[in-house]
All heavy atoms as TSV, in Angstrom:
chain	resi	resn	atom	element	x	y	z
A	1	MET	N	N	-23.175	-25.457	-114.428
A	1	MET	CA	C	-22.980	-25.260	-115.845
A	1	MET	C	C	-24.321	-25.452	-116.539
A	1	MET	O	O	-25.089	-26.327	-116.191
A	1	MET	CB	C	-21.938	-26.243	-116.367
A	1	MET	CG	C	-20.554	-26.036	-115.763
A	1	MET	SD	S	-19.253	-27.021	-116.527
A	1	MET	CE	C	-19.672	-28.651	-115.997
A	2	ILE	N	N	-24.552	-24.626	-117.537
A	2	ILE	CA	C	-25.805	-24.638	-118.269
A	2	ILE	C	C	-25.539	-25.006	-119.732
A	2	ILE	O	O	-24.623	-24.483	-120.366
A	2	ILE	CB	C	-26.491	-23.256	-118.204
A	2	ILE	CG1	C	-26.691	-22.804	-116.754
A	2	ILE	CG2	C	-27.809	-23.260	-118.964
A	2	ILE	CD1	C	-27.648	-23.649	-115.966
A	3	CYS	N	N	-26.358	-25.885	-120.292
A	3	CYS	CA	C	-26.280	-26.305	-121.691
A	3	CYS	C	C	-26.861	-25.206	-122.574
A	3	CYS	O	O	-27.611	-24.336	-122.116
A	3	CYS	CB	C	-27.061	-27.607	-121.860
A	3	CYS	SG	S	-27.020	-28.283	-123.541
A	4	ILE	N	N	-26.568	-25.268	-123.866
A	4	ILE	CA	C	-27.119	-24.279	-124.791
A	4	ILE	C	C	-28.641	-24.390	-124.893
A	4	ILE	O	O	-29.305	-23.428	-125.248
A	4	ILE	CB	C	-26.472	-24.381	-126.187
A	4	ILE	CG1	C	-26.616	-25.790	-126.769
A	4	ILE	CG2	C	-25.018	-23.977	-126.143
A	4	ILE	CD1	C	-26.163	-25.917	-128.211
A	5	CYS	N	N	-29.208	-25.552	-124.545
A	5	CYS	CA	C	-30.661	-25.724	-124.569
A	5	CYS	C	C	-31.314	-25.157	-123.304
A	5	CYS	O	O	-32.526	-25.086	-123.215
A	5	CYS	CB	C	-31.031	-27.197	-124.735
A	5	CYS	SG	S	-30.851	-28.178	-123.236
A	6	GLY	N	N	-30.500	-24.784	-122.324
A	6	GLY	CA	C	-31.011	-24.255	-121.071
A	6	GLY	C	C	-31.038	-25.272	-119.947
A	6	GLY	O	O	-31.344	-24.948	-118.810
A	7	GLY	N	N	-30.713	-26.529	-120.256
A	7	GLY	CA	C	-30.695	-27.586	-119.237
A	7	GLY	C	C	-29.441	-27.535	-118.381
A	7	GLY	O	O	-28.465	-26.859	-118.699
A	8	ILE	N	N	-29.473	-28.271	-117.306
A	8	ILE	CA	C	-28.346	-28.362	-116.370
A	8	ILE	C	C	-27.373	-29.427	-116.861
A	8	ILE	O	O	-27.774	-30.524	-117.242
A	8	ILE	CB	C	-28.834	-28.742	-114.955
A	8	ILE	CG1	C	-29.869	-27.746	-114.459
A	8	ILE	CG2	C	-27.671	-28.891	-113.984
A	8	ILE	CD1	C	-29.324	-26.390	-114.143
A	9	LEU	N	N	-26.069	-29.111	-116.824
A	9	LEU	CA	C	-25.037	-30.073	-117.186
A	9	LEU	C	C	-24.576	-30.791	-115.917
A	9	LEU	O	O	-24.094	-30.164	-114.981
A	9	LEU	CB	C	-23.851	-29.383	-117.865
A	9	LEU	CG	C	-24.143	-28.759	-119.235
A	9	LEU	CD1	C	-22.965	-27.929	-119.695
A	9	LEU	CD2	C	-24.472	-29.828	-120.252
A	10	ALA	N	N	-24.741	-32.100	-115.899
A	10	ALA	CA	C	-24.350	-32.909	-114.748
A	10	ALA	C	C	-23.025	-33.603	-115.037
A	10	ALA	O	O	-22.805	-34.109	-116.141
A	10	ALA	CB	C	-25.421	-33.954	-114.457
A	11	VAL	N	N	-22.156	-33.633	-114.049
A	11	VAL	CA	C	-20.851	-34.291	-114.186
A	11	VAL	C	C	-21.053	-35.803	-114.246
A	11	VAL	O	O	-21.710	-36.388	-113.391
A	11	VAL	CB	C	-19.924	-33.911	-113.013
A	11	VAL	CG1	C	-18.618	-34.663	-113.090
A	11	VAL	CG2	C	-19.682	-32.415	-113.003
A	12	LYS	N	N	-20.469	-36.444	-115.287
A	12	LYS	CA	C	-20.555	-37.901	-115.452
A	12	LYS	C	C	-19.269	-38.579	-114.982
A	12	LYS	O	O	-19.313	-39.578	-114.286
A	12	LYS	CB	C	-20.796	-38.263	-116.916
A	12	LYS	CG	C	-22.164	-37.907	-117.435
A	12	LYS	CD	C	-22.326	-38.304	-118.874
A	12	LYS	CE	C	-22.210	-39.806	-118.983
A	12	LYS	NZ	N	-22.559	-40.330	-120.285
A	13	ASN	N	N	-18.139	-38.068	-115.433
A	13	ASN	CA	C	-16.835	-38.662	-115.116
A	13	ASN	C	C	-15.855	-37.549	-114.793
A	13	ASN	O	O	-15.887	-36.493	-115.418
A	13	ASN	CB	C	-16.285	-39.451	-116.313
A	13	ASN	CG	C	-17.183	-40.587	-116.719
A	13	ASN	OD1	O	-17.569	-41.401	-115.902
A	13	ASN	ND2	N	-17.535	-40.638	-117.994
A	14	ILE	N	N	-14.966	-37.812	-113.824
A	14	ILE	CA	C	-13.921	-36.865	-113.459
A	14	ILE	C	C	-12.578	-37.539	-113.682
A	14	ILE	O	O	-12.374	-38.686	-113.276
A	14	ILE	CB	C	-14.042	-36.434	-111.983
A	14	ILE	CG1	C	-15.415	-35.812	-111.736
A	14	ILE	CG2	C	-12.930	-35.455	-111.614
A	14	ILE	CD1	C	-15.707	-35.568	-110.275
A	15	GLU	N	N	-11.666	-36.827	-114.324
A	15	GLU	CA	C	-10.329	-37.345	-114.590
A	15	GLU	C	C	-9.601	-37.607	-113.275
A	15	GLU	O	O	-9.670	-36.803	-112.344
A	15	GLU	CB	C	-9.551	-36.323	-115.413
A	15	GLU	CG	C	-8.106	-36.684	-115.636
A	15	GLU	CD	C	-7.309	-35.570	-116.270
A	15	GLU	OE1	O	-7.724	-34.397	-116.178
A	15	GLU	OE2	O	-6.261	-35.867	-116.849
A	16	GLU	N	N	-8.910	-38.720	-113.209
A	16	GLU	CA	C	-8.052	-39.021	-112.064
A	16	GLU	C	C	-6.689	-38.388	-112.302
A	16	GLU	O	O	-6.166	-38.449	-113.413
A	16	GLU	CB	C	-7.875	-40.531	-111.901
A	16	GLU	CG	C	-9.120	-41.246	-111.432
A	16	GLU	CD	C	-9.485	-40.909	-110.000
A	16	GLU	OE1	O	-8.570	-40.697	-109.178
A	16	GLU	OE2	O	-10.686	-40.842	-109.725
A	17	PRO	N	N	-6.073	-37.783	-111.298
A	17	PRO	CA	C	-4.719	-37.248	-111.474
A	17	PRO	C	C	-3.749	-38.396	-111.785
A	17	PRO	O	O	-3.949	-39.522	-111.324
A	17	PRO	CB	C	-4.387	-36.618	-110.125
A	17	PRO	CG	C	-5.686	-36.469	-109.419
A	17	PRO	CD	C	-6.596	-37.509	-109.972
A	18	PRO	N	N	-2.708	-38.130	-112.558
A	18	PRO	CA	C	-1.726	-39.177	-112.858
A	18	PRO	C	C	-1.125	-39.760	-111.577
A	18	PRO	O	O	-0.865	-39.037	-110.616
A	18	PRO	CB	C	-0.661	-38.445	-113.677
A	18	PRO	CG	C	-1.355	-37.244	-114.226
A	18	PRO	CD	C	-2.395	-36.878	-113.226
A	19	ARG	N	N	-0.915	-41.042	-111.576
A	19	ARG	CA	C	-0.382	-41.729	-110.380
A	19	ARG	C	C	1.049	-41.332	-110.055
A	19	ARG	O	O	1.481	-41.498	-108.926
A	19	ARG	CB	C	-0.468	-43.241	-110.563
A	19	ARG	CG	C	-1.888	-43.729	-110.584
A	19	ARG	CD	C	-1.941	-45.220	-110.734
A	19	ARG	NE	N	-3.337	-45.635	-110.811
A	19	ARG	CZ	C	-3.786	-46.746	-110.315
A	19	ARG	NH1	N	-2.971	-47.593	-109.743
A	19	ARG	NH2	N	-5.068	-47.040	-110.425
A	20	ILE	N	N	1.774	-40.835	-111.043
A	20	ILE	CA	C	3.181	-40.480	-110.796
A	20	ILE	C	C	3.318	-39.207	-109.961
A	20	ILE	O	O	4.389	-38.937	-109.436
A	20	ILE	CB	C	3.961	-40.318	-112.123
A	20	ILE	CG1	C	3.355	-39.198	-112.976
A	20	ILE	CG2	C	4.040	-41.604	-112.885
A	20	ILE	CD1	C	4.205	-38.820	-114.180
A	21	LEU	N	N	2.228	-38.449	-109.823
A	21	LEU	CA	C	2.279	-37.230	-109.021
A	21	LEU	C	C	2.292	-37.553	-107.535
A	21	LEU	O	O	1.658	-38.502	-107.089
A	21	LEU	CB	C	1.067	-36.339	-109.321
A	21	LEU	CG	C	0.956	-35.759	-110.718
A	21	LEU	CD1	C	-0.332	-34.956	-110.850
A	21	LEU	CD2	C	2.143	-34.898	-111.059
A	22	LYS	N	N	3.007	-36.743	-106.784
A	22	LYS	CA	C	3.003	-36.869	-105.332
A	22	LYS	C	C	1.705	-36.284	-104.803
A	22	LYS	O	O	1.012	-35.537	-105.498
A	22	LYS	CB	C	4.207	-36.136	-104.749
A	22	LYS	CG	C	5.516	-36.749	-105.204
A	22	LYS	CD	C	6.685	-35.992	-104.679
A	22	LYS	CE	C	7.945	-36.655	-105.218
A	22	LYS	NZ	N	9.106	-35.835	-105.070
A	23	SER	N	N	1.341	-36.614	-103.565
A	23	SER	CA	C	0.044	-36.201	-103.022
A	23	SER	C	C	-0.144	-34.693	-103.044
A	23	SER	O	O	-1.226	-34.204	-103.358
A	23	SER	CB	C	-0.147	-36.747	-101.614
A	23	SER	OG	O	0.855	-36.253	-100.754
A	24	HIS	N	N	0.895	-33.917	-102.727
A	24	HIS	CA	C	0.752	-32.460	-102.742
A	24	HIS	C	C	0.646	-31.923	-104.167
A	24	HIS	O	O	0.059	-30.872	-104.392
A	24	HIS	CB	C	1.887	-31.774	-101.969
A	24	HIS	CG	C	3.231	-31.907	-102.611
A	24	HIS	ND1	N	3.995	-33.042	-102.496
A	24	HIS	CD2	C	3.928	-31.057	-103.385
A	24	HIS	CE1	C	5.125	-32.883	-103.167
A	24	HIS	NE2	N	5.102	-31.686	-103.716
A	25	GLU	N	N	1.182	-32.638	-105.152
A	25	GLU	CA	C	1.063	-32.223	-106.551
A	25	GLU	C	C	-0.330	-32.547	-107.098
A	25	GLU	O	O	-0.839	-31.827	-107.960
A	25	GLU	CB	C	2.120	-32.914	-107.405
A	25	GLU	CG	C	3.533	-32.491	-107.075
A	25	GLU	CD	C	4.586	-33.315	-107.811
A	25	GLU	OE1	O	4.403	-34.533	-107.959
A	25	GLU	OE2	O	5.570	-32.705	-108.249
A	26	LYS	N	N	-0.946	-33.610	-106.587
A	26	LYS	CA	C	-2.290	-33.980	-107.038
A	26	LYS	C	C	-3.309	-32.907	-106.675
A	26	LYS	O	O	-4.268	-32.680	-107.394
A	26	LYS	CB	C	-2.710	-35.317	-106.438
A	26	LYS	CG	C	-1.984	-36.492	-107.039
A	26	LYS	CD	C	-2.447	-37.796	-106.451
A	26	LYS	CE	C	-1.661	-38.953	-107.026
A	26	LYS	NZ	N	-2.088	-40.236	-106.522
A	27	ILE	N	N	-3.097	-32.229	-105.558
A	27	ILE	CA	C	-3.998	-31.163	-105.138
A	27	ILE	C	C	-3.969	-30.011	-106.138
A	27	ILE	O	O	-4.987	-29.378	-106.402
A	27	ILE	CB	C	-3.629	-30.662	-103.731
A	27	ILE	CG1	C	-3.861	-31.772	-102.710
A	27	ILE	CG2	C	-4.409	-29.414	-103.356
A	27	ILE	CD1	C	-3.318	-31.457	-101.339
A	28	LEU	N	N	-2.817	-29.750	-106.730
A	28	LEU	CA	C	-2.659	-28.637	-107.666
A	28	LEU	C	C	-2.989	-29.004	-109.102
A	28	LEU	O	O	-3.057	-28.122	-109.957
A	28	LEU	CB	C	-1.223	-28.106	-107.592
A	28	LEU	CG	C	-0.786	-27.609	-106.216
A	28	LEU	CD1	C	0.693	-27.244	-106.238
A	28	LEU	CD2	C	-1.632	-26.431	-105.789
A	29	TYR	N	N	-3.203	-30.282	-109.385
A	29	TYR	CA	C	-3.457	-30.748	-110.742
A	29	TYR	C	C	-4.864	-30.338	-111.190
A	29	TYR	O	O	-5.843	-30.586	-110.492
A	29	TYR	CB	C	-3.306	-32.277	-110.797
A	29	TYR	CG	C	-3.469	-32.863	-112.175
A	29	TYR	CD1	C	-2.431	-32.802	-113.089
A	29	TYR	CD2	C	-4.660	-33.474	-112.553
A	29	TYR	CE1	C	-2.560	-33.349	-114.343
A	29	TYR	CE2	C	-4.803	-34.022	-113.814
A	29	TYR	CZ	C	-3.750	-33.949	-114.700
A	29	TYR	OH	O	-3.890	-34.491	-115.951
A	30	ASP	N	N	-4.976	-29.674	-112.341
A	30	ASP	CA	C	-6.266	-29.248	-112.876
A	30	ASP	C	C	-6.891	-30.381	-113.684
A	30	ASP	O	O	-6.418	-30.715	-114.768
A	30	ASP	CB	C	-6.114	-28.004	-113.761
A	30	ASP	CG	C	-5.804	-26.766	-112.966
A	30	ASP	OD1	O	-6.245	-26.686	-111.805
A	30	ASP	OD2	O	-5.129	-25.876	-113.500
A	31	ARG	N	N	-7.952	-30.975	-113.139
A	31	ARG	CA	C	-8.627	-32.097	-113.795
A	31	ARG	C	C	-9.683	-31.605	-114.774
A	31	ARG	O	O	-10.117	-30.466	-114.717
A	31	ARG	CB	C	-9.297	-32.996	-112.759
A	31	ARG	CG	C	-8.323	-33.598	-111.770
A	31	ARG	CD	C	-9.029	-34.347	-110.689
A	31	ARG	NE	N	-9.734	-33.414	-109.809
A	31	ARG	CZ	C	-10.528	-33.779	-108.824
A	31	ARG	NH1	N	-10.747	-35.044	-108.585
A	31	ARG	NH2	N	-11.130	-32.890	-108.073
A	32	VAL	N	N	-10.086	-32.491	-115.674
A	32	VAL	CA	C	-11.199	-32.227	-116.577
A	32	VAL	C	C	-12.287	-33.255	-116.290
A	32	VAL	O	O	-12.049	-34.260	-115.618
A	32	VAL	CB	C	-10.778	-32.281	-118.065
A	32	VAL	CG1	C	-9.802	-31.172	-118.403
A	32	VAL	CG2	C	-10.196	-33.618	-118.432
A	33	CYS	N	N	-13.491	-32.989	-116.804
A	33	CYS	CA	C	-14.594	-33.916	-116.579
A	33	CYS	C	C	-15.468	-33.993	-117.829
A	33	CYS	O	O	-15.378	-33.159	-118.723
A	33	CYS	CB	C	-15.435	-33.480	-115.385
A	33	CYS	SG	S	-16.295	-31.907	-115.627
A	34	ASP	N	N	-16.297	-35.015	-117.899
A	34	ASP	CA	C	-17.301	-35.165	-118.938
A	34	ASP	C	C	-18.642	-34.818	-118.309
A	34	ASP	O	O	-18.918	-35.230	-117.180
A	34	ASP	CB	C	-17.337	-36.595	-119.471
A	34	ASP	CG	C	-16.003	-37.028	-120.071
A	34	ASP	OD1	O	-15.237	-36.160	-120.515
A	34	ASP	OD2	O	-15.740	-38.241	-120.080
A	35	VAL	N	N	-19.450	-34.039	-119.029
A	35	VAL	CA	C	-20.750	-33.629	-118.509
A	35	VAL	C	C	-21.849	-34.006	-119.492
A	35	VAL	O	O	-21.613	-34.115	-120.689
A	35	VAL	CB	C	-20.796	-32.108	-118.213
A	35	VAL	CG1	C	-19.843	-31.738	-117.103
A	35	VAL	CG2	C	-20.497	-31.292	-119.450
A	36	GLU	N	N	-23.054	-34.219	-118.957
A	36	GLU	CA	C	-24.212	-34.555	-119.782
A	36	GLU	C	C	-25.375	-33.649	-119.395
A	36	GLU	O	O	-25.636	-33.426	-118.212
A	36	GLU	CB	C	-24.605	-36.009	-119.576
A	36	GLU	CG	C	-25.795	-36.433	-120.398
A	36	GLU	CD	C	-26.160	-37.894	-120.219
A	36	GLU	OE1	O	-25.614	-38.547	-119.302
A	36	GLU	OE2	O	-26.992	-38.381	-120.971
A	37	CYS	N	N	-26.077	-33.134	-120.403
A	37	CYS	CA	C	-27.233	-32.290	-120.154
A	37	CYS	C	C	-28.395	-33.152	-119.672
A	37	CYS	O	O	-28.719	-34.168	-120.287
A	37	CYS	CB	C	-27.625	-31.527	-121.418
A	37	CYS	SG	S	-29.101	-30.511	-121.203
A	38	LEU	N	N	-29.005	-32.743	-118.573
A	38	LEU	CA	C	-30.130	-33.491	-118.024
A	38	LEU	C	C	-31.404	-33.266	-118.830
A	38	LEU	O	O	-32.371	-34.020	-118.683
A	38	LEU	CB	C	-30.361	-33.100	-116.566
A	38	LEU	CG	C	-29.208	-33.399	-115.610
A	38	LEU	CD1	C	-29.520	-32.863	-114.228
A	38	LEU	CD2	C	-28.916	-34.884	-115.566
A	39	ASN	N	N	-31.406	-32.260	-119.709
A	39	ASN	CA	C	-32.587	-31.951	-120.501
A	39	ASN	C	C	-32.546	-32.623	-121.879
A	39	ASN	O	O	-33.439	-33.375	-122.232
A	39	ASN	CB	C	-32.723	-30.432	-120.659
A	39	ASN	CG	C	-34.005	-30.013	-121.313
A	39	ASN	OD1	O	-35.062	-30.563	-121.023
A	39	ASN	ND2	N	-33.929	-29.042	-122.197
A	40	CYS	N	N	-31.464	-32.368	-122.653
A	40	CYS	CA	C	-31.403	-32.876	-124.026
A	40	CYS	C	C	-30.483	-34.079	-124.194
A	40	CYS	O	O	-30.472	-34.709	-125.244
A	40	CYS	CB	C	-30.985	-31.762	-124.983
A	40	CYS	SG	S	-29.267	-31.217	-124.827
A	41	GLY	N	N	-29.679	-34.405	-123.193
A	41	GLY	CA	C	-28.802	-35.576	-123.268
A	41	GLY	C	C	-27.478	-35.334	-123.961
A	41	GLY	O	O	-26.677	-36.257	-124.108
A	42	LYS	N	N	-27.191	-34.105	-124.405
A	42	LYS	CA	C	-25.921	-33.798	-125.065
A	42	LYS	C	C	-24.772	-34.025	-124.089
A	42	LYS	O	O	-24.852	-33.651	-122.929
A	42	LYS	CB	C	-25.935	-32.351	-125.549
A	42	LYS	CG	C	-24.681	-31.939	-126.276
A	42	LYS	CD	C	-24.799	-30.521	-126.799
A	42	LYS	CE	C	-23.536	-30.164	-127.552
A	42	LYS	NZ	N	-23.652	-28.854	-128.176
A	43	VAL	N	N	-23.688	-34.644	-124.587
A	43	VAL	CA	C	-22.512	-34.926	-123.764
A	43	VAL	C	C	-21.366	-34.040	-124.238
A	43	VAL	O	O	-21.102	-33.953	-125.437
A	43	VAL	CB	C	-22.111	-36.410	-123.845
A	43	VAL	CG1	C	-20.846	-36.675	-123.038
A	43	VAL	CG2	C	-23.245	-37.301	-123.360
A	44	LEU	N	N	-20.704	-33.372	-123.296
A	44	LEU	CA	C	-19.529	-32.565	-123.579
A	44	LEU	C	C	-18.346	-33.194	-122.848
A	44	LEU	O	O	-18.428	-33.459	-121.646
A	44	LEU	CB	C	-19.731	-31.127	-123.105
A	44	LEU	CG	C	-20.907	-30.382	-123.733
A	44	LEU	CD1	C	-21.131	-29.048	-123.028
A	44	LEU	CD2	C	-20.671	-30.160	-125.210
A	45	TYR	N	N	-17.275	-33.432	-123.583
A	45	TYR	CA	C	-16.097	-34.088	-123.029
A	45	TYR	C	C	-15.007	-33.068	-122.693
A	45	TYR	O	O	-14.952	-31.989	-123.269
A	45	TYR	CB	C	-15.547	-35.119	-124.014
A	45	TYR	CG	C	-16.536	-36.210	-124.321
A	45	TYR	CD1	C	-17.340	-36.151	-125.451
A	45	TYR	CD2	C	-16.693	-37.289	-123.455
A	45	TYR	CE1	C	-18.258	-37.150	-125.732
A	45	TYR	CE2	C	-17.610	-38.293	-123.718
A	45	TYR	CZ	C	-18.392	-38.215	-124.858
A	45	TYR	OH	O	-19.303	-39.199	-125.111
A	46	SER	N	N	-14.149	-33.428	-121.754
A	46	SER	CA	C	-12.969	-32.644	-121.368
A	46	SER	C	C	-13.317	-31.210	-120.983
A	46	SER	O	O	-12.679	-30.262	-121.414
A	46	SER	CB	C	-11.919	-32.660	-122.481
A	46	SER	OG	O	-11.465	-33.970	-122.712
A	47	GLN	N	N	-14.317	-31.065	-120.153
A	47	GLN	CA	C	-14.702	-29.751	-119.641
A	47	GLN	C	C	-13.894	-29.456	-118.382
A	47	GLN	O	O	-13.528	-30.351	-117.643
A	47	GLN	CB	C	-16.200	-29.718	-119.319
A	47	GLN	CG	C	-17.068	-29.973	-120.520
A	47	GLN	CD	C	-16.828	-28.970	-121.620
A	47	GLN	OE1	O	-16.953	-27.775	-121.422
A	47	GLN	NE2	N	-16.469	-29.453	-122.801
A	48	PRO	N	N	-13.581	-28.176	-118.114
A	48	PRO	CA	C	-12.800	-27.848	-116.921
A	48	PRO	C	C	-13.535	-28.259	-115.644
A	48	PRO	O	O	-14.734	-28.078	-115.532
A	48	PRO	CB	C	-12.632	-26.338	-116.989
A	48	PRO	CG	C	-13.584	-25.860	-118.018
A	48	PRO	CD	C	-13.970	-27.006	-118.879
A	49	TYR	N	N	-12.804	-28.847	-114.730
A	49	TYR	CA	C	-13.380	-29.245	-113.444
A	49	TYR	C	C	-12.725	-28.481	-112.307
A	49	TYR	O	O	-13.387	-27.956	-111.439
A	49	TYR	CB	C	-13.223	-30.754	-113.243
A	49	TYR	CG	C	-13.910	-31.267	-112.004
A	49	TYR	CD1	C	-15.286	-31.399	-111.973
A	49	TYR	CD2	C	-13.195	-31.608	-110.870
A	49	TYR	CE1	C	-15.937	-31.859	-110.841
A	49	TYR	CE2	C	-13.834	-32.067	-109.734
A	49	TYR	CZ	C	-15.197	-32.195	-109.721
A	49	TYR	OH	O	-15.848	-32.649	-108.604
A	50	ASP	N	N	-11.408	-28.428	-112.306
A	50	ASP	CA	C	-10.658	-27.762	-111.231
A	50	ASP	C	C	-10.034	-26.452	-111.673
A	50	ASP	O	O	-9.269	-25.874	-110.925
A	50	ASP	CB	C	-9.518	-28.661	-110.737
A	50	ASP	CG	C	-10.011	-29.868	-109.988
A	50	ASP	OD1	O	-11.018	-29.747	-109.287
A	50	ASP	OD2	O	-9.391	-30.930	-110.104
A	51	PHE	N	N	-10.323	-25.972	-112.876
A	51	PHE	CA	C	-9.632	-24.795	-113.402
A	51	PHE	C	C	-9.993	-23.560	-112.604
A	51	PHE	O	O	-11.027	-23.487	-111.965
A	51	PHE	CB	C	-9.946	-24.586	-114.870
A	51	PHE	CG	C	-9.426	-25.680	-115.773
A	51	PHE	CD1	C	-9.681	-25.651	-117.116
A	51	PHE	CD2	C	-8.706	-26.746	-115.279
A	51	PHE	CE1	C	-9.227	-26.643	-117.949
A	51	PHE	CE2	C	-8.246	-27.750	-116.105
A	51	PHE	CZ	C	-8.501	-27.686	-117.454
A	52	GLY	N	N	-9.144	-22.562	-112.678
A	52	GLY	CA	C	-9.332	-21.345	-111.895
A	52	GLY	C	C	-8.450	-21.423	-110.676
A	52	GLY	O	O	-7.368	-21.982	-110.707
A	53	SER	N	N	-8.915	-20.911	-109.585
A	53	SER	CA	C	-8.152	-20.967	-108.339
A	53	SER	C	C	-8.141	-22.392	-107.821
A	53	SER	O	O	-9.173	-23.058	-107.792
A	53	SER	CB	C	-8.774	-20.057	-107.290
A	53	SER	OG	O	-8.747	-18.725	-107.717
A	54	ASN	N	N	-6.981	-22.859	-107.449
A	54	ASN	CA	C	-6.885	-24.199	-106.885
A	54	ASN	C	C	-7.463	-24.247	-105.480
A	54	ASN	O	O	-8.002	-25.241	-105.064
A	54	ASN	CB	C	-5.432	-24.666	-106.868
A	54	ASN	CG	C	-4.937	-24.941	-108.262
A	54	ASN	OD1	O	-5.649	-25.495	-109.082
A	54	ASN	ND2	N	-3.717	-24.540	-108.549
A	55	LEU	N	N	-7.328	-23.164	-104.751
A	55	LEU	CA	C	-7.876	-23.065	-103.405
A	55	LEU	C	C	-8.642	-21.758	-103.300
A	55	LEU	O	O	-8.264	-20.766	-103.914
A	55	LEU	CB	C	-6.750	-23.070	-102.363
A	55	LEU	CG	C	-5.890	-24.316	-102.306
A	55	LEU	CD1	C	-4.732	-24.096	-101.345
A	55	LEU	CD2	C	-6.707	-25.507	-101.857
A	56	ASN	N	N	-9.704	-21.743	-102.534
A	56	ASN	CA	C	-10.417	-20.498	-102.295
A	56	ASN	C	C	-9.554	-19.591	-101.436
A	56	ASN	O	O	-9.058	-19.998	-100.396
A	56	ASN	CB	C	-11.738	-20.765	-101.580
A	56	ASN	CG	C	-12.721	-21.483	-102.452
A	56	ASN	OD1	O	-12.689	-21.366	-103.660
A	56	ASN	ND2	N	-13.613	-22.218	-101.834
A	57	THR	N	N	-9.367	-18.383	-101.899
A	57	THR	CA	C	-8.570	-17.430	-101.142
A	57	THR	C	C	-9.407	-16.879	-99.995
A	57	THR	O	O	-10.530	-16.455	-100.191
A	57	THR	CB	C	-8.114	-16.274	-102.040
A	57	THR	OG1	O	-7.393	-16.811	-103.141
A	57	THR	CG2	C	-7.240	-15.302	-101.289
A	58	VAL	N	N	-8.840	-16.932	-98.803
A	58	VAL	CA	C	-9.523	-16.412	-97.623
A	58	VAL	C	C	-8.815	-15.137	-97.216
A	58	VAL	O	O	-7.612	-15.132	-96.962
A	58	VAL	CB	C	-9.501	-17.436	-96.473
A	58	VAL	CG1	C	-10.176	-16.873	-95.239
A	58	VAL	CG2	C	-10.166	-18.732	-96.909
A	59	LYS	N	N	-9.560	-14.060	-97.153
A	59	LYS	CA	C	-8.985	-12.780	-96.753
A	59	LYS	C	C	-8.881	-12.742	-95.234
A	59	LYS	O	O	-9.802	-13.159	-94.537
A	59	LYS	CB	C	-9.857	-11.632	-97.238
A	59	LYS	CG	C	-9.926	-11.539	-98.739
A	59	LYS	CD	C	-10.810	-10.396	-99.159
A	59	LYS	CE	C	-10.905	-10.346	-100.657
A	59	LYS	NZ	N	-11.773	-9.261	-101.116
A	60	PRO	N	N	-7.771	-12.244	-94.719
A	60	PRO	CA	C	-7.646	-12.150	-93.261
A	60	PRO	C	C	-8.638	-11.139	-92.704
A	60	PRO	O	O	-8.853	-10.082	-93.282
A	60	PRO	CB	C	-6.200	-11.704	-93.057
A	60	PRO	CG	C	-5.788	-11.101	-94.345
A	60	PRO	CD	C	-6.604	-11.760	-95.421
A	61	THR	N	N	-9.243	-11.484	-91.586
A	61	THR	CA	C	-10.219	-10.583	-90.962
A	61	THR	C	C	-9.572	-9.722	-89.883
A	61	THR	O	O	-10.136	-8.738	-89.460
A	61	THR	CB	C	-11.377	-11.376	-90.343
A	61	THR	OG1	O	-10.861	-12.323	-89.425
A	61	THR	CG2	C	-12.184	-12.085	-91.417
A	62	MET	N	N	-8.398	-10.121	-89.431
A	62	MET	CA	C	-7.694	-9.364	-88.407
A	62	MET	C	C	-6.289	-9.078	-88.902
A	62	MET	O	O	-5.705	-9.898	-89.614
A	62	MET	CB	C	-7.635	-10.140	-87.094
A	62	MET	CG	C	-9.009	-10.430	-86.508
A	62	MET	SD	S	-8.938	-11.417	-85.005
A	62	MET	CE	C	-8.012	-10.372	-83.929
A	63	PRO	N	N	-5.729	-7.929	-88.564
A	63	PRO	CA	C	-4.356	-7.639	-88.980
A	63	PRO	C	C	-3.372	-8.626	-88.358
A	63	PRO	O	O	-3.558	-9.075	-87.220
A	63	PRO	CB	C	-4.100	-6.217	-88.479
A	63	PRO	CG	C	-5.252	-5.860	-87.604
A	63	PRO	CD	C	-6.319	-6.872	-87.790
A	64	LYS	N	N	-2.349	-8.965	-89.123
A	64	LYS	CA	C	-1.316	-9.878	-88.616
A	64	LYS	C	C	-0.450	-9.160	-87.614
A	64	LYS	O	O	-0.164	-7.971	-87.740
A	64	LYS	CB	C	-0.460	-10.408	-89.768
A	64	LYS	CG	C	-1.220	-11.286	-90.711
A	64	LYS	CD	C	-0.310	-11.801	-91.800
A	64	LYS	CE	C	-1.078	-12.647	-92.776
A	64	LYS	NZ	N	-0.231	-13.124	-93.866
A	65	LYS	N	N	-0.026	-9.888	-86.589
A	65	LYS	CA	C	0.855	-9.289	-85.566
A	65	LYS	C	C	2.270	-9.686	-85.790
A	65	LYS	O	O	2.606	-10.681	-86.271
A	65	LYS	CB	C	0.399	-9.750	-84.175
A	65	LYS	CG	C	-0.945	-9.220	-83.820
A	65	LYS	CD	C	-1.349	-9.662	-82.429
A	65	LYS	CE	C	-2.706	-9.105	-82.087
A	65	LYS	NZ	N	-3.122	-9.509	-80.765
């Protein structure tokens, strides 16, 4: 992630999934994080951390039998 000043945004804190979730539900939970620019020091809160695909999709290389 890049800051508006052009600096790199570094992750400071990552949200923990709620404890009431089961282990398989925690994998699917979309967390947020706080980031800080390494150049200007600007902090952005509640930025997407796990959003998008929960797992990387792997295309099969061989036809299924």
